[in-house]
TORLUM-781134 format. One record per residue: x, y negated, z negated of N, C-alpha, C, O, CB in turn. Coordinates in Angstrom, 2 decimals, padded with zeros to 5 digits. Glycine has a CB too. Example, Ala and Ser with C-alpha at 12.3 -4.5 7.8 and 13.67 -1.06 7.14 Angstrom:
BEGIN
@n.u->013.19	n.v->005.69	n.w->-007.80	ca.u->012.30	ca.v->004.50	ca.w->-007.80	c.u->013.20	c.v->003.30	c.w->-007.80	o.u->014.24	o.v->003.32	o.w->-008.46	cb.u->011.31	cb.v->004.47	cb.w->-009.05 $
@n.u->012.85	n.v->002.25	n.w->-007.08	ca.u->013.67	ca.v->001.06	ca.w->-007.14	c.u->012.90	c.v->-000.03	c.w->-007.87	o.u->013.41	o.v->-001.14	o.w->-008.04	cb.u->014.08	cb.v->000.60	cb.w->-005.72 $
//
This chain:
BEGIN
@n.u->074.86	n.v->011.01	n.w->070.30	ca.u->075.02	ca.v->009.81	ca.w->071.09	c.u->074.31	c.v->008.65	c.w->070.39	o.u->073.20	o.v->008.81	o.w->069.89	cb.u->074.48	cb.v->010.02	cb.w->072.53 $
@n.u->074.95	n.v->007.51	n.w->070.36	ca.u->074.38	ca.v->006.36	ca.w->069.69	c.u->073.29	c.v->005.73	c.w->070.55	o.u->073.35	o.v->005.77	o.w->071.78	cb.u->075.46	cb.v->005.32	cb.w->069.36 $
@n.u->072.31	n.v->005.17	n.w->069.88	ca.u->071.23	ca.v->004.52	ca.w->070.61	c.u->071.69	c.v->003.16	c.w->071.14	o.u->072.63	o.v->002.56	o.w->070.62	cb.u->069.99	cb.v->004.36	cb.w->069.72 $
@n.u->071.01	n.v->002.70	n.w->072.15	ca.u->071.36	ca.v->001.40	ca.w->072.75	c.u->071.14	c.v->000.27	c.w->071.75	o.u->071.90	o.v->-000.69	o.w->071.71	cb.u->070.52	cb.v->001.15	cb.w->074.02 $
@n.u->070.10	n.v->000.40	n.w->070.94	ca.u->069.80	ca.v->-000.63	ca.w->069.94	c.u->070.96	c.v->-000.75	c.w->068.94	o.u->071.35	o.v->-001.85	o.w->068.54	cb.u->068.48	cb.v->-000.30	cb.w->069.20 $
@n.u->071.50	n.v->000.39	n.w->068.55	ca.u->072.62	ca.v->000.40	ca.w->067.61	c.u->073.86	c.v->-000.23	c.w->068.23	o.u->074.58	o.v->-000.98	o.w->067.56	cb.u->072.93	cb.v->001.84	cb.w->067.16 $
@n.u->074.12	n.v->000.05	n.w->069.50	ca.u->075.27	ca.v->-000.53	ca.w->070.19	c.u->075.16	c.v->-002.05	c.w->070.28	o.u->076.14	o.v->-002.76	o.w->070.08	cb.u->075.40	cb.v->000.07	cb.w->071.59 $
@n.u->073.96	n.v->-002.53	n.w->070.57	ca.u->073.75	ca.v->-003.98	ca.w->070.68	c.u->073.97	c.v->-004.65	c.w->069.33	o.u->074.60	o.v->-005.70	o.w->069.25	cb.u->072.32	cb.v->-004.28	cb.w->071.20 $
@n.u->073.47	n.v->-004.03	n.w->068.28	ca.u->073.67	ca.v->-004.58	ca.w->066.94	c.u->075.15	c.v->-004.60	c.w->066.58	o.u->075.63	o.v->-005.56	o.w->065.98	cb.u->072.87	cb.v->-003.77	cb.w->065.90 $
@n.u->075.88	n.v->-003.53	n.w->066.94	ca.u->077.31	ca.v->-003.48	ca.w->066.67	c.u->078.06	c.v->-004.58	c.w->067.43	o.u->078.96	o.v->-005.21	o.w->066.88	cb.u->077.87	cb.v->-002.11	cb.w->067.05 $
@n.u->077.69	n.v->-004.80	n.w->068.69	ca.u->078.34	ca.v->-005.85	ca.w->069.47	c.u->078.08	c.v->-007.22	c.w->068.86	o.u->078.98	o.v->-008.07	o.w->068.82	cb.u->077.86	cb.v->-005.82	cb.w->070.93 $
@n.u->076.86	n.v->-007.45	n.w->068.38	ca.u->076.54	ca.v->-008.73	ca.w->067.75	c.u->077.36	c.v->-008.91	c.w->066.46	o.u->077.85	o.v->-010.00	o.w->066.19	cb.u->075.03	cb.v->-008.82	cb.w->067.44 $
@n.u->077.50	n.v->-007.84	n.w->065.69	ca.u->078.29	ca.v->-007.92	ca.w->064.45	c.u->079.77	c.v->-008.18	c.w->064.76	o.u->080.43	o.v->-008.93	o.w->064.04	cb.u->078.14	cb.v->-006.63	cb.w->063.64 $
@n.u->080.28	n.v->-007.56	n.w->065.81	ca.u->081.67	ca.v->-007.77	ca.w->066.20	c.u->081.90	c.v->-009.21	c.w->066.63	o.u->082.90	o.v->-009.83	o.w->066.26	cb.u->082.07	cb.v->-006.81	cb.w->067.34 $
@n.u->080.97	n.v->-009.75	n.w->067.40	ca.u->081.08	ca.v->-011.15	ca.w->067.83	c.u->081.05	c.v->-012.08	c.w->066.62	o.u->081.80	o.v->-013.06	o.w->066.56	cb.u->079.95	cb.v->-011.51	cb.w->068.81 $
@n.u->080.18	n.v->-011.76	n.w->065.67	ca.u->080.08	ca.v->-012.57	ca.w->064.45	c.u->081.40	c.v->-012.53	c.w->063.67	o.u->081.84	o.v->-013.54	o.w->063.12	cb.u->078.91	cb.v->-012.07	cb.w->063.56 $
@n.u->082.03	n.v->-011.35	n.w->063.63	ca.u->083.30	ca.v->-011.21	ca.w->062.92	c.u->084.39	c.v->-012.02	c.w->063.62	o.u->085.20	o.v->-012.65	o.w->062.94	cb.u->083.72	cb.v->-009.72	cb.w->062.83 $
@n.u->084.43	n.v->-012.01	n.w->064.93	ca.u->085.43	ca.v->-012.78	ca.w->065.68	c.u->085.27	c.v->-014.27	c.w->065.43	o.u->086.26	o.v->-015.00	o.w->065.30	cb.u->085.31	cb.v->-012.49	cb.w->067.19 $
@n.u->084.03	n.v->-014.74	n.w->065.35	ca.u->083.77	ca.v->-016.15	ca.w->065.07	c.u->084.27	c.v->-016.49	c.w->063.66	o.u->084.88	o.v->-017.54	o.w->063.45	cb.u->082.26	cb.v->-016.48	cb.w->065.20 $
@n.u->084.01	n.v->-015.61	n.w->062.71	ca.u->084.45	ca.v->-015.84	ca.w->061.33	c.u->085.97	c.v->-015.88	c.w->061.25	o.u->086.53	o.v->-016.72	o.w->060.53	cb.u->083.90	cb.v->-014.74	cb.w->060.40 $
@n.u->086.64	n.v->-014.98	n.w->061.99	ca.u->088.11	ca.v->-015.00	ca.w->061.99	c.u->088.63	c.v->-016.29	c.w->062.61	o.u->089.60	o.v->-016.87	o.w->062.10	cb.u->088.67	cb.v->-013.78	cb.w->062.77 $
@n.u->088.02	n.v->-016.76	n.w->063.69	ca.u->088.43	ca.v->-018.02	ca.w->064.31	c.u->088.25	c.v->-019.19	c.w->063.37	o.u->089.08	o.v->-020.10	o.w->063.32	cb.u->087.65	cb.v->-018.26	cb.w->065.58 $
@n.u->087.15	n.v->-019.18	n.w->062.63	ca.u->086.89	ca.v->-020.24	ca.w->061.66	c.u->087.96	c.v->-020.22	c.w->060.57	o.u->088.44	o.v->-021.27	o.w->060.13	cb.u->085.48	cb.v->-020.07	cb.w->061.04 $
@n.u->088.34	n.v->-019.00	n.w->060.13	ca.u->089.36	ca.v->-018.88	ca.w->059.09	c.u->090.69	c.v->-019.45	c.w->059.58	o.u->091.39	o.v->-020.13	o.w->058.82	cb.u->089.54	cb.v->-017.40	cb.w->058.67 $
@n.u->091.05	n.v->-019.18	n.w->060.82	ca.u->092.31	ca.v->-019.70	ca.w->061.36	c.u->092.28	c.v->-021.23	c.w->061.48	o.u->093.28	o.v->-021.90	o.w->061.21	cb.u->092.59	cb.v->-019.08	cb.w->062.74 $
@n.u->091.14	n.v->-021.77	n.w->061.88	ca.u->091.00	ca.v->-023.21	ca.w->061.99	c.u->091.12	c.v->-023.87	c.w->060.61	o.u->091.77	o.v->-024.90	o.w->060.46	cb.u->089.66	cb.v->-023.58	cb.w->062.63 $
@n.u->090.47	n.v->-023.25	n.w->059.61	ca.u->090.56	ca.v->-023.79	ca.w->058.26	c.u->091.99	c.v->-023.73	c.w->057.74	o.u->092.44	o.v->-024.64	o.w->057.04	cb.u->089.62	cb.v->-023.03	cb.w->057.33 $
@n.u->092.70	n.v->-022.64	n.w->058.08	ca.u->094.10	ca.v->-022.54	ca.w->057.65	c.u->094.93	c.v->-023.67	c.w->058.25	o.u->095.74	o.v->-024.29	o.w->057.56	cb.u->094.69	cb.v->-021.18	cb.w->058.05 $
@n.u->094.74	n.v->-023.94	n.w->059.53	ca.u->095.49	ca.v->-025.01	ca.w->060.18	c.u->095.20	c.v->-026.37	c.w->059.53	o.u->096.10	o.v->-027.18	o.w->059.33	cb.u->095.16	cb.v->-025.07	cb.w->061.67 $
@n.u->093.92	n.v->-026.59	n.w->059.19	ca.u->093.55	ca.v->-027.86	ca.w->058.56	c.u->094.18	c.v->-027.97	c.w->057.17	o.u->094.66	o.v->-029.03	o.w->056.79	cb.u->092.02	cb.v->-027.99	cb.w->058.47 $
@n.u->094.16	n.v->-026.88	n.w->056.41	ca.u->094.74	ca.v->-026.88	ca.w->055.07	c.u->096.26	c.v->-027.06	c.w->055.13	o.u->096.84	o.v->-027.74	o.w->054.29	cb.u->094.39	cb.v->-025.59	cb.w->054.33 $
@n.u->096.89	n.v->-026.43	n.w->056.12	ca.u->098.34	ca.v->-026.58	ca.w->056.25	c.u->098.70	c.v->-028.02	c.w->056.64	o.u->099.73	o.v->-028.54	o.w->056.22	cb.u->098.89	cb.v->-025.59	cb.w->057.30 $
@n.u->097.86	n.v->-028.64	n.w->057.45	ca.u->098.14	ca.v->-030.01	ca.w->057.87	c.u->098.03	c.v->-030.98	c.w->056.70	o.u->098.75	o.v->-031.98	o.w->056.65	cb.u->097.19	cb.v->-030.43	cb.w->058.98 $
@n.u->097.14	n.v->-030.71	n.w->055.76	ca.u->096.97	ca.v->-031.61	ca.w->054.63	c.u->097.84	c.v->-031.22	c.w->053.43	o.u->097.90	o.v->-031.96	o.w->052.44	cb.u->095.51	cb.v->-031.63	cb.w->054.21 $
@n.u->098.50	n.v->-030.06	n.w->053.51	ca.u->099.33	ca.v->-029.61	ca.w->052.39	c.u->100.57	c.v->-030.48	c.w->052.26	o.u->101.15	o.v->-030.93	o.w->053.25	cb.u->099.73	cb.v->-028.12	cb.w->052.58 $
@n.u->100.96	n.v->-030.71	n.w->051.02	ca.u->102.13	ca.v->-031.55	ca.w->050.76	c.u->103.37	c.v->-030.72	c.w->050.44	o.u->104.49	o.v->-031.17	o.w->050.66	cb.u->101.83	cb.v->-032.51	cb.w->049.61 $
@n.u->103.17	n.v->-029.51	n.w->049.92	ca.u->104.32	ca.v->-028.70	ca.w->049.52	c.u->104.30	c.v->-027.37	c.w->050.27	o.u->103.30	o.v->-026.98	o.w->050.88	cb.u->104.32	cb.v->-028.46	cb.w->047.99 $
@n.u->105.42	n.v->-026.70	n.w->050.21	ca.u->105.55	ca.v->-025.39	ca.w->050.84	c.u->104.60	c.v->-024.39	c.w->050.17	o.u->104.03	o.v->-023.52	o.w->050.84	cb.u->107.01	cb.v->-024.89	cb.w->050.75 $
@n.u->104.44	n.v->-024.52	n.w->048.87	ca.u->103.57	ca.v->-023.61	ca.w->048.12	c.u->102.10	c.v->-023.77	c.w->048.58	o.u->101.39	o.v->-022.77	o.w->048.70	cb.u->103.69	cb.v->-023.89	cb.w->046.60 $
@n.u->101.67	n.v->-024.98	n.w->048.82	ca.u->100.30	ca.v->-025.21	ca.w->049.30	c.u->100.09	c.v->-024.59	c.w->050.67	o.u->099.01	o.v->-024.08	o.w->050.97	cb.u->099.99	cb.v->-026.71	cb.w->049.34 $
@n.u->101.12	n.v->-024.63	n.w->051.51	ca.u->101.04	ca.v->-024.01	ca.w->052.84	c.u->100.91	c.v->-022.48	c.w->052.72	o.u->100.15	o.v->-021.84	o.w->053.45	cb.u->102.30	cb.v->-024.38	cb.w->053.69 $
@n.u->101.68	n.v->-021.92	n.w->051.80	ca.u->101.59	ca.v->-020.47	ca.w->051.56	c.u->100.20	c.v->-020.09	c.w->051.06	o.u->099.64	o.v->-019.07	o.w->051.47	cb.u->102.65	cb.v->-020.03	cb.w->050.55 $
@n.u->099.65	n.v->-020.90	n.w->050.17	ca.u->098.30	ca.v->-020.63	ca.w->049.65	c.u->097.26	c.v->-020.70	c.w->050.77	o.u->096.34	o.v->-019.89	o.w->050.80	cb.u->097.94	cb.v->-021.64	cb.w->048.53 $
@n.u->097.41	n.v->-021.64	n.w->051.67	ca.u->096.50	ca.v->-021.75	ca.w->052.81	c.u->096.57	c.v->-020.50	c.w->053.67	o.u->095.55	o.v->-020.01	o.w->054.15	cb.u->096.82	cb.v->-023.01	cb.w->053.65 $
@n.u->097.78	n.v->-019.98	n.w->053.87	ca.u->097.96	ca.v->-018.77	ca.w->054.67	c.u->097.31	c.v->-017.57	c.w->053.98	o.u->096.66	o.v->-016.75	o.w->054.62	cb.u->099.46	cb.v->-018.50	cb.w->054.91 $
@n.u->097.49	n.v->-017.47	n.w->052.67	ca.u->096.88	ca.v->-016.37	ca.w->051.91	c.u->095.35	c.v->-016.44	c.w->051.95	o.u->094.68	o.v->-015.41	o.w->052.05	cb.u->097.38	cb.v->-016.39	cb.w->050.45 $
@n.u->094.80	n.v->-017.64	n.w->051.86	ca.u->093.35	ca.v->-017.80	ca.w->051.95	c.u->092.84	c.v->-017.33	c.w->053.32	o.u->091.80	o.v->-016.68	o.w->053.42	cb.u->092.94	cb.v->-019.28	cb.w->051.72 $
@n.u->093.60	n.v->-017.66	n.w->054.37	ca.u->093.21	ca.v->-017.26	ca.w->055.72	c.u->093.19	c.v->-015.74	c.w->055.84	o.u->092.26	o.v->-015.18	o.w->056.43	cb.u->094.17	cb.v->-017.86	cb.w->056.76 $
@n.u->094.19	n.v->-015.08	n.w->055.29	ca.u->094.24	ca.v->-013.61	ca.w->055.33	c.u->093.07	c.v->-013.02	c.w->054.55	o.u->092.48	o.v->-012.02	o.w->054.98	cb.u->095.58	cb.v->-013.10	cb.w->054.75 $
@n.u->092.73	n.v->-013.63	n.w->053.42	ca.u->091.60	ca.v->-013.14	ca.w->052.62	c.u->090.28	c.v->-013.32	c.w->053.37	o.u->089.43	o.v->-012.43	o.w->053.33	cb.u->091.53	cb.v->-013.88	cb.w->051.28 $
@n.u->090.12	n.v->-014.44	n.w->054.06	ca.u->088.89	ca.v->-014.67	ca.w->054.84	c.u->088.76	c.v->-013.66	c.w->055.97	o.u->087.67	o.v->-013.16	o.w->056.24	cb.u->088.88	cb.v->-016.10	cb.w->055.42 $
@n.u->089.88	n.v->-013.37	n.w->056.64	ca.u->089.85	ca.v->-012.38	ca.w->057.72	c.u->089.50	c.v->-010.99	c.w->057.17	o.u->088.72	o.v->-010.26	o.w->057.79	cb.u->091.20	cb.v->-012.35	cb.w->058.45 $
@n.u->090.07	n.v->-010.63	n.w->056.04	ca.u->089.78	ca.v->-009.32	ca.w->055.44	c.u->088.31	c.v->-009.23	c.w->055.03	o.u->087.68	o.v->-008.19	o.w->055.19	cb.u->090.69	cb.v->-009.08	cb.w->054.21 $
@n.u->087.78	n.v->-010.33	n.w->054.52	ca.u->086.37	ca.v->-010.35	ca.w->054.14	c.u->085.47	c.v->-010.20	c.w->055.37	o.u->084.45	o.v->-009.52	o.w->055.31	cb.u->086.04	cb.v->-011.66	cb.w->053.40 $
@n.u->085.86	n.v->-010.83	n.w->056.47	ca.u->085.08	ca.v->-010.72	ca.w->057.71	c.u->085.11	c.v->-009.28	c.w->058.23	o.u->084.09	o.v->-008.77	o.w->058.69	cb.u->085.64	cb.v->-011.69	cb.w->058.79 $
@n.u->086.26	n.v->-008.64	n.w->058.15	ca.u->086.37	ca.v->-007.26	ca.w->058.60	c.u->085.55	c.v->-006.32	c.w->057.71	o.u->084.90	o.v->-005.40	o.w->058.21	cb.u->087.85	cb.v->-006.81	cb.w->058.61 $
@n.u->085.56	n.v->-006.55	n.w->056.41	ca.u->084.76	ca.v->-005.74	ca.w->055.49	c.u->083.27	c.v->-005.92	c.w->055.78	o.u->082.50	o.v->-004.96	o.w->055.74	cb.u->085.07	cb.v->-006.10	cb.w->054.03 $
@n.u->082.87	n.v->-007.15	n.w->056.06	ca.u->081.47	ca.v->-007.43	ca.w->056.39	c.u->081.07	c.v->-006.72	c.w->057.68	o.u->079.95	o.v->-006.21	o.w->057.79	cb.u->081.23	cb.v->-008.96	cb.w->056.52 $
@n.u->081.97	n.v->-006.68	n.w->058.66	ca.u->081.70	ca.v->-005.98	ca.w->059.91	c.u->081.45	c.v->-004.50	c.w->059.65	o.u->080.48	o.v->-003.94	o.w->060.15	cb.u->082.87	cb.v->-006.15	cb.w->060.90 $
@n.u->082.31	n.v->-003.87	n.w->058.86	ca.u->082.14	ca.v->-002.45	ca.w->058.58	c.u->080.86	c.v->-002.18	c.w->057.80	o.u->080.20	o.v->-001.17	o.w->058.01	cb.u->083.35	cb.v->-001.92	cb.w->057.80 $
@n.u->080.51	n.v->-003.08	n.w->056.89	ca.u->079.27	ca.v->-002.94	ca.w->056.13	c.u->078.05	c.v->-003.02	c.w->057.06	o.u->077.12	o.v->-002.22	o.w->056.94	cb.u->079.18	cb.v->-004.02	cb.w->055.04 $
@n.u->078.06	n.v->-003.98	n.w->057.97	ca.u->076.93	ca.v->-004.12	ca.w->058.89	c.u->076.82	c.v->-002.92	c.w->059.82	o.u->075.72	o.v->-002.46	o.w->060.11	cb.u->077.09	cb.v->-005.40	cb.w->059.72 $
@n.u->077.97	n.v->-002.40	n.w->060.28	ca.u->077.93	ca.v->-001.22	ca.w->061.14	c.u->077.36	c.v->-000.02	c.w->060.39	o.u->076.61	o.v->000.78	o.w->060.95	cb.u->079.33	cb.v->-000.90	cb.w->061.67 $
@n.u->077.73	n.v->000.12	n.w->059.11	ca.u->077.19	ca.v->001.21	ca.w->058.30	c.u->075.68	c.v->001.07	c.w->058.14	o.u->074.95	o.v->002.07	o.w->058.17	cb.u->077.88	cb.v->001.25	cb.w->056.92 $
@n.u->075.21	n.v->-000.16	n.w->057.97	ca.u->073.77	ca.v->-000.39	ca.w->057.87	c.u->073.06	c.v->-000.02	c.w->059.17	o.u->071.95	o.v->000.51	o.w->059.15	cb.u->073.48	cb.v->-001.86	cb.w->057.51 $
@n.u->073.71	n.v->-000.30	n.w->060.31	ca.u->073.12	ca.v->000.06	ca.w->061.60	c.u->072.99	c.v->001.57	c.w->061.72	o.u->071.98	o.v->002.07	o.w->062.23	cb.u->073.97	cb.v->-000.49	cb.w->062.76 $
@n.u->074.01	n.v->002.31	n.w->061.26	ca.u->073.95	ca.v->003.76	ca.w->061.31	c.u->072.84	c.v->004.28	c.w->060.39	o.u->072.12	o.v->005.22	o.w->060.75	cb.u->075.31	cb.v->004.37	cb.w->060.90 $
@n.u->072.71	n.v->003.67	n.w->059.22	ca.u->071.68	ca.v->004.10	ca.w->058.29	c.u->070.28	c.v->003.83	c.w->058.85	o.u->069.38	o.v->004.65	o.w->058.68	cb.u->071.84	cb.v->003.38	cb.w->056.94 $
@n.u->070.11	n.v->002.70	n.w->059.53	ca.u->068.81	ca.v->002.40	ca.w->060.14	c.u->068.47	c.v->003.42	c.w->061.22	o.u->067.32	o.v->003.83	o.w->061.35	cb.u->068.81	cb.v->000.99	cb.w->060.73 $
@n.u->069.47	n.v->003.82	n.w->061.99	ca.u->069.24	ca.v->004.79	ca.w->063.06	c.u->068.92	c.v->006.16	c.w->062.49	o.u->068.08	o.v->006.88	o.w->063.04	cb.u->070.45	cb.v->004.88	cb.w->063.97 $
@n.u->069.56	n.v->006.54	n.w->061.41	ca.u->069.37	ca.v->007.86	ca.w->060.82	c.u->068.21	c.v->007.91	c.w->059.84	o.u->067.92	o.v->008.97	o.w->059.28	cb.u->070.63	cb.v->008.30	cb.w->060.13 $
@n.u->067.53	n.v->006.80	n.w->059.62	ca.u->066.44	ca.v->006.73	ca.w->058.64	c.u->065.29	c.v->007.63	c.w->059.07	o.u->065.04	o.v->007.80	o.w->060.26	cb.u->065.95	cb.v->005.29	cb.w->058.47 $
@n.u->064.59	n.v->008.22	n.w->058.09	ca.u->063.42	ca.v->009.02	ca.w->058.44	c.u->062.37	c.v->008.15	c.w->059.10	o.u->062.18	o.v->006.99	o.w->058.73	cb.u->062.83	cb.v->009.71	cb.w->057.18 $
@n.u->061.71	n.v->008.69	n.w->060.07	ca.u->060.71	ca.v->007.93	ca.w->060.80	c.u->061.27	c.v->007.34	c.w->062.07	o.u->060.56	o.v->006.69	o.w->062.83	cb.u->060.15	cb.v->006.84	cb.w->059.94 $
@n.u->062.57	n.v->007.57	n.w->062.31	ca.u->063.17	ca.v->007.07	ca.w->063.55	c.u->062.56	c.v->007.87	c.w->064.69	o.u->062.55	o.v->009.10	o.w->064.65	cb.u->064.74	cb.v->007.20	cb.w->063.54 $
@n.u->062.08	n.v->007.22	n.w->065.68	ca.u->061.46	ca.v->007.90	ca.w->066.81	c.u->060.00	c.v->008.20	c.w->066.55	o.u->059.43	o.v->009.11	o.w->067.17	cb.u->062.19	cb.v->009.17	cb.w->067.11 $
@n.u->059.37	n.v->007.45	n.w->065.66	ca.u->057.97	ca.v->007.66	ca.w->065.35	c.u->057.16	c.v->007.43	c.w->066.61	o.u->057.45	o.v->006.52	o.w->067.38	cb.u->057.49	cb.v->006.73	cb.w->064.20 $
@n.u->056.16	n.v->008.24	n.w->066.81	ca.u->055.32	ca.v->008.09	ca.w->067.98	c.u->055.47	c.v->009.27	c.w->068.93	o.u->054.73	o.v->009.38	o.w->069.90	cb.u->055.64	cb.v->006.81	cb.w->068.70 $
@n.u->056.41	n.v->010.12	n.w->068.65	ca.u->056.58	ca.v->011.31	ca.w->069.48	c.u->055.60	c.v->012.38	c.w->069.04	o.u->055.27	o.v->012.48	o.w->067.86	cb.u->058.03	cb.v->011.83	cb.w->069.41 $
@n.u->055.14	n.v->013.16	n.w->069.98	ca.u->054.22	ca.v->014.25	ca.w->069.68	c.u->055.05	c.v->015.47	c.w->069.34	o.u->055.92	o.v->015.87	o.w->070.11	cb.u->053.25	cb.v->014.53	cb.w->070.86 $
@n.u->054.79	n.v->016.10	n.w->068.17	ca.u->055.56	ca.v->017.28	ca.w->067.82	c.u->055.27	c.v->018.41	c.w->068.81	o.u->054.14	o.v->018.57	o.w->069.28	cb.u->055.24	cb.v->017.74	cb.w->066.39 $
@n.u->056.29	n.v->019.18	n.w->069.13	ca.u->056.14	ca.v->020.24	ca.w->070.11	c.u->055.42	c.v->021.47	c.w->069.57	o.u->054.98	o.v->022.30	o.w->070.36	cb.u->057.48	cb.v->020.64	cb.w->070.62 $
@n.u->055.29	n.v->021.61	n.w->068.27	ca.u->054.67	ca.v->022.79	ca.w->067.69	c.u->053.17	c.v->022.66	c.w->067.55	o.u->052.49	o.v->023.65	o.w->067.27	cb.u->055.27	cb.v->023.08	cb.w->066.35 $
@n.u->052.62	n.v->021.48	n.w->067.73	ca.u->051.19	ca.v->021.27	ca.w->067.55	c.u->050.45	c.v->021.74	c.w->068.81	o.u->050.86	o.v->021.45	o.w->069.93	cb.u->050.88	cb.v->019.78	cb.w->067.24 $
@n.u->049.36	n.v->022.45	n.w->068.59	ca.u->048.57	ca.v->022.96	ca.w->069.71	c.u->047.43	c.v->021.99	c.w->070.01	o.u->046.84	o.v->021.41	o.w->069.10	cb.u->048.02	cb.v->024.37	cb.w->069.40 $
@n.u->047.13	n.v->021.83	n.w->071.28	ca.u->046.04	ca.v->020.95	ca.w->071.67	c.u->044.69	c.v->021.60	c.w->071.40	o.u->043.73	o.v->020.91	o.w->071.04	cb.u->046.16	cb.v->020.58	cb.w->073.15 $
@n.u->044.60	n.v->022.93	n.w->071.57	ca.u->043.36	ca.v->023.67	ca.w->071.33	c.u->043.67	c.v->024.80	c.w->070.36	o.u->044.80	o.v->025.28	o.w->070.29	cb.u->042.75	cb.v->024.22	cb.w->072.66 $
@n.u->042.70	n.v->025.20	n.w->069.64	ca.u->042.91	ca.v->026.32	ca.w->068.74	c.u->041.66	c.v->026.57	c.w->067.94	o.u->040.67	o.v->025.85	o.w->068.06	cb.u->044.08	cb.v->026.06	cb.w->067.82 $
@n.u->041.71	n.v->027.59	n.w->067.14	ca.u->040.55	ca.v->027.90	ca.w->066.33	c.u->040.75	c.v->027.32	c.w->064.95	o.u->041.84	o.v->027.37	o.w->064.39	cb.u->040.32	cb.v->029.41	cb.w->066.25 $
@n.u->039.70	n.v->026.77	n.w->064.42	ca.u->039.73	ca.v->026.20	ca.w->063.08	c.u->039.28	c.v->027.25	c.w->062.08	o.u->039.62	o.v->028.42	o.w->062.23	cb.u->038.83	cb.v->024.94	cb.w->063.00 $
@n.u->038.54	n.v->026.86	n.w->061.06	ca.u->038.02	ca.v->027.82	ca.w->060.09	c.u->037.09	c.v->028.82	c.w->060.78	o.u->036.56	o.v->028.55	o.w->061.86	cb.u->037.27	cb.v->027.08	cb.w->058.95 $
@n.u->036.91	n.v->029.94	n.w->060.16	ca.u->036.09	ca.v->031.00	ca.w->060.74	c.u->034.71	c.v->030.47	c.w->061.09	o.u->034.06	o.v->029.81	o.w->060.28	cb.u->035.98	cb.v->032.19	cb.w->059.77 $
@n.u->034.27	n.v->030.77	n.w->062.28	ca.u->032.94	ca.v->030.37	ca.w->062.70	c.u->032.93	c.v->029.06	c.w->063.47	o.u->031.85	o.v->028.58	o.w->063.83	cb.u->032.04	cb.v->030.25	cb.w->061.52 $
@n.u->034.08	n.v->028.46	n.w->063.75	ca.u->034.10	ca.v->027.22	ca.w->064.51	c.u->035.13	c.v->027.33	c.w->065.63	o.u->036.08	o.v->028.11	o.w->065.54	cb.u->034.41	cb.v->026.01	cb.w->063.61 $
@n.u->034.92	n.v->026.57	n.w->066.65	ca.u->035.89	ca.v->026.50	ca.w->067.74	c.u->036.23	c.v->025.03	c.w->067.95	o.u->035.33	o.v->024.20	o.w->068.09	cb.u->035.32	cb.v->027.15	cb.w->069.06 $
@n.u->037.53	n.v->024.70	n.w->067.97	ca.u->037.96	ca.v->023.33	ca.w->068.16	c.u->038.26	c.v->023.11	c.w->069.62	o.u->039.14	o.v->023.76	o.w->070.19	cb.u->039.19	cb.v->022.99	cb.w->067.28 $
@n.u->037.53	n.v->022.20	n.w->070.23	ca.u->037.73	ca.v->021.86	ca.w->071.64	c.u->038.15	c.v->020.41	c.w->071.71	o.u->038.08	o.v->019.69	o.w->070.71	cb.u->036.45	cb.v->022.12	cb.w->072.48 $
@n.u->038.59	n.v->019.96	n.w->072.87	ca.u->039.01	ca.v->018.57	ca.w->072.98	c.u->037.92	c.v->017.57	c.w->072.60	o.u->038.24	o.v->016.48	o.w->072.13	cb.u->039.45	cb.v->018.30	cb.w->074.37 $
@n.u->036.69	n.v->017.89	n.w->072.78	ca.u->035.60	ca.v->016.98	ca.w->072.46	c.u->035.15	c.v->017.02	c.w->071.02	o.u->034.45	o.v->016.11	o.w->070.59	cb.u->034.44	cb.v->017.27	cb.w->073.33 $
@n.u->035.53	n.v->018.03	n.w->070.26	ca.u->035.11	ca.v->018.12	ca.w->068.87	c.u->035.02	c.v->019.57	c.w->068.44	o.u->035.51	o.v->020.46	o.w->069.13	cb.u->033.78	cb.v->017.42	cb.w->068.66 $
@n.u->034.38	n.v->019.81	n.w->067.28	ca.u->034.24	ca.v->021.15	ca.w->066.73	c.u->032.80	c.v->021.60	c.w->066.92	o.u->031.86	o.v->020.87	o.w->066.60	cb.u->034.64	cb.v->021.19	cb.w->065.23 $
@n.u->032.63	n.v->022.80	n.w->067.44	ca.u->031.30	ca.v->023.34	ca.w->067.69	c.u->031.14	c.v->024.63	c.w->066.90	o.u->032.05	o.v->025.47	o.w->066.88	cb.u->031.07	cb.v->023.59	cb.w->069.20 $
@n.u->029.98	n.v->024.81	n.w->066.24	ca.u->029.74	ca.v->026.08	ca.w->065.53	c.u->029.51	c.v->027.21	c.w->066.53	o.u->028.90	o.v->027.02	o.w->067.59	cb.u->028.52	cb.v->025.95	cb.w->064.56 $
@n.u->030.01	n.v->028.39	n.w->066.18	ca.u->029.77	ca.v->029.52	ca.w->067.04	c.u->028.55	c.v->030.28	c.w->066.50	o.u->028.47	o.v->030.60	o.w->065.32	cb.u->031.02	cb.v->030.44	cb.w->067.13 $
@n.u->027.65	n.v->030.55	n.w->067.38	ca.u->026.47	ca.v->031.33	ca.w->066.97	c.u->026.74	c.v->032.80	c.w->067.16	o.u->027.72	o.v->033.19	o.w->067.79	cb.u->025.22	cb.v->030.92	cb.w->067.76 $
@n.u->025.86	n.v->033.62	n.w->066.60	ca.u->026.06	ca.v->035.05	ca.w->066.71	c.u->025.91	c.v->035.53	c.w->068.14	o.u->026.50	o.v->036.55	o.w->068.52	cb.u->025.10	cb.v->035.79	cb.w->065.81 $
@n.u->025.12	n.v->034.82	n.w->068.96	ca.u->024.97	ca.v->035.27	ca.w->070.33	c.u->026.25	c.v->035.11	c.w->071.13	o.u->026.40	o.v->035.73	o.w->072.18	cb.u->023.84	cb.v->034.52	cb.w->070.99 $
@n.u->027.20	n.v->034.28	n.w->070.63	ca.u->028.46	ca.v->034.09	ca.w->071.33	c.u->029.54	c.v->035.05	c.w->070.87	o.u->030.58	o.v->035.15	o.w->071.52	cb.u->028.93	cb.v->032.69	cb.w->071.14 $
@n.u->029.31	n.v->035.76	n.w->069.78	ca.u->030.34	ca.v->036.68	ca.w->069.28	c.u->030.28	c.v->037.93	c.w->069.98	o.u->031.06	o.v->038.84	o.w->069.70	cb.u->030.20	cb.v->036.93	cb.w->067.83 $
//
């Protein structure tokens, strides 16, 4: 399951891509309006398609980066490992307690 942070980043990237596509369409309209020949109009259309393709490629690249950030080592840092014991014995002759390490005397053995 994807994390909420990853979903938010993906939504922001998608919105950014939509804005870029809208800008490309607006630029195409402006170029077509100023074009004098049919060939210039065709070139404006081809530029618009290239801009849209570039925006889509950028979206996929950003989404891949979001996945890589989520899968990076250290994700979820701060969790306590389940295999670690709170109490236990240390080197021979010592006992590890929550307050510290105490030497064991022979009278305690």
